[in-house]
C-alpha positions as CSV (number, residue, x, y, z in Angstrom):
1,M,104.8,70.5,59.6
2,N,102.8,69.2,56.8
3,P,102.7,72.0,54.1
4,D,100.4,70.0,51.7
5,V,97.1,70.9,55.0
6,G,93.9,70.8,53.0
7,P,92.2,69.6,49.8
8,A,94.0,68.9,46.3
9,P,93.6,71.6,43.7
10,S,91.8,69.5,41.6
11,Q,89.1,69.0,45.1
12,Q,88.8,72.4,45.3
13,P,84.7,73.0,46.3
14,R,82.8,74.7,43.3
15,S,81.9,77.9,43.3
16,E,78.0,78.3,43.8
17,A,78.0,79.4,40.2
18,E,79.4,76.5,39.0
19,K,77.3,74.3,41.0
20,S,73.9,76.0,39.9
21,A,75.3,75.7,36.1
22,F,76.2,71.4,37.0
23,G,72.4,71.5,38.4
24,V,70.6,72.7,35.5
25,T,72.4,71.1,33.2
26,Q,71.8,67.6,35.4
27,I,67.9,68.5,34.6
28,L,67.9,69.4,31.1
29,F,69.9,66.2,30.7
30,R,67.1,64.1,32.8
31,A,64.9,65.8,30.7
32,F,66.4,64.7,27.2
33,L,66.5,61.3,28.0
34,L,62.8,61.1,29.5
35,S,61.7,62.5,26.1
36,A,64.1,60.0,24.3
37,L,62.6,56.9,26.3
38,G,59.0,58.3,25.9
39,S,59.1,58.9,22.6
40,F,60.2,55.3,21.9
41,F,58.3,53.8,24.2
42,V,55.1,55.7,22.4
43,F,56.2,54.8,19.2
44,S,56.4,51.2,20.3
45,L,53.1,51.0,21.7
46,N,51.0,52.1,18.7
47,V,51.5,53.8,16.0
48,N,48.9,56.1,15.3
49,Y,50.1,58.3,18.0
50,V,53.7,58.6,15.6
51,W,52.4,62.4,15.8
52,L,53.2,62.1,20.3
53,S,56.1,59.9,19.0
54,A,57.2,62.9,17.1
55,I,56.9,65.7,19.4
56,L,58.4,63.8,22.0
57,T,61.6,63.2,19.5
58,L,61.4,66.9,18.6
59,A,61.8,67.9,22.1
60,A,64.1,65.4,23.2
61,L,66.5,66.6,19.6
62,V,66.3,70.6,21.4
63,L,67.1,69.3,24.6
64,G,69.9,67.1,24.2
65,I,71.3,69.5,21.5
66,A,71.2,72.2,25.2
67,V,72.5,69.6,26.8
68,L,75.6,69.2,24.4
69,V,76.1,72.9,24.8
70,R,76.1,73.2,28.3
71,T,78.4,70.5,28.9
72,V,80.9,72.0,26.5
73,K,80.6,75.8,27.9
74,Y,80.9,74.8,31.4
75,K,83.1,71.6,31.7
76,H,81.2,69.3,33.0
77,P,81.9,65.4,33.6
78,R,82.8,63.3,30.3
79,L,79.8,61.1,31.5
80,I,76.9,63.6,30.5
81,L,78.8,64.6,27.3
82,F,78.8,60.5,26.3
83,G,75.1,60.2,27.8
84,T,74.3,63.2,25.5
85,I,75.8,62.2,22.5
86,S,74.7,58.6,23.0
87,G,71.2,60.2,23.2
88,L,71.2,61.8,20.1
89,V,72.5,59.1,18.0
90,V,69.1,57.4,19.1
91,T,66.8,60.3,18.8
92,A,68.8,60.5,15.1
93,V,67.1,57.1,14.4
94,M,64.1,57.5,16.3
95,C,63.7,60.6,13.5
96,L,64.3,58.2,10.4
97,L,61.5,55.7,11.6
98,I,59.1,58.1,12.5
99,L,59.3,60.1,8.8
100,T,59.6,56.3,7.3
101,T,56.1,55.5,9.5
102,A,54.5,59.1,8.4
103,L,55.4,58.6,5.0
104,F,53.9,54.7,4.9
105,F,51.0,55.0,7.6
106,R,48.7,53.0,6.0
107,Q,50.9,49.7,5.7
108,V,51.8,50.0,9.0
109,S,49.0,50.6,10.9
110,T,47.4,47.3,8.4
111,Y,50.5,45.2,9.8
112,Q,50.7,46.8,13.2
113,D,46.7,45.7,13.6
114,C,47.7,42.3,11.5
115,A,50.4,41.5,13.7
116,R,48.5,42.0,17.1
117,A,45.7,40.2,16.0
118,A,48.0,37.3,15.0
119,L,48.6,33.9,16.9
120,T,50.6,32.0,15.7
121,E,54.2,32.6,14.0
122,S,52.7,31.3,10.1
123,A,49.8,34.1,10.6
124,K,53.1,36.5,12.0
125,T,55.0,35.4,8.4
126,Q,51.7,36.2,6.3
127,C,51.3,39.8,7.8
128,L,54.8,40.6,7.6
129,T,54.4,39.5,3.3
130,Q,51.1,40.8,3.2
131,L,53.2,44.1,4.4
132,E,55.8,43.6,1.7
133,K,53.6,43.3,-1.1
134,S,51.8,46.8,0.2
135,M,54.8,48.7,0.1
136,P,55.7,50.5,-3.5
137,G,58.1,48.1,-5.9
138,S,61.1,50.0,-5.3
139,L,61.0,49.5,-1.7
140,R,60.1,45.6,-1.8
């Protein structure tokens, strides 16, 4: 007879409450990732939608904090913890980009319009030079 019949202690089936908590955390994590990625893509499409990007970034920040708290509280896998922390770093960078763009909206919008119309590298360089000249003196 083998006394070790049955699952190992680390492989015990989870209770229904643990499965439910993990399912909710997974849904929140997916919503967090979609919000963060959506914010980045909206921001890169057109600077005129900076307001939508700000809303998505704020939603990602709230969802990321919620997922982080749930992951620590319910001791979910470390992969979710690592993904959440990485996503929150990206969200913090997006916050800085959005704030900078909001502060210099006119200059960034003019640069984006110029860069879209530029067909050659020299035209793109000219657009960048115009952007640098339009910035306040302390930022040049």
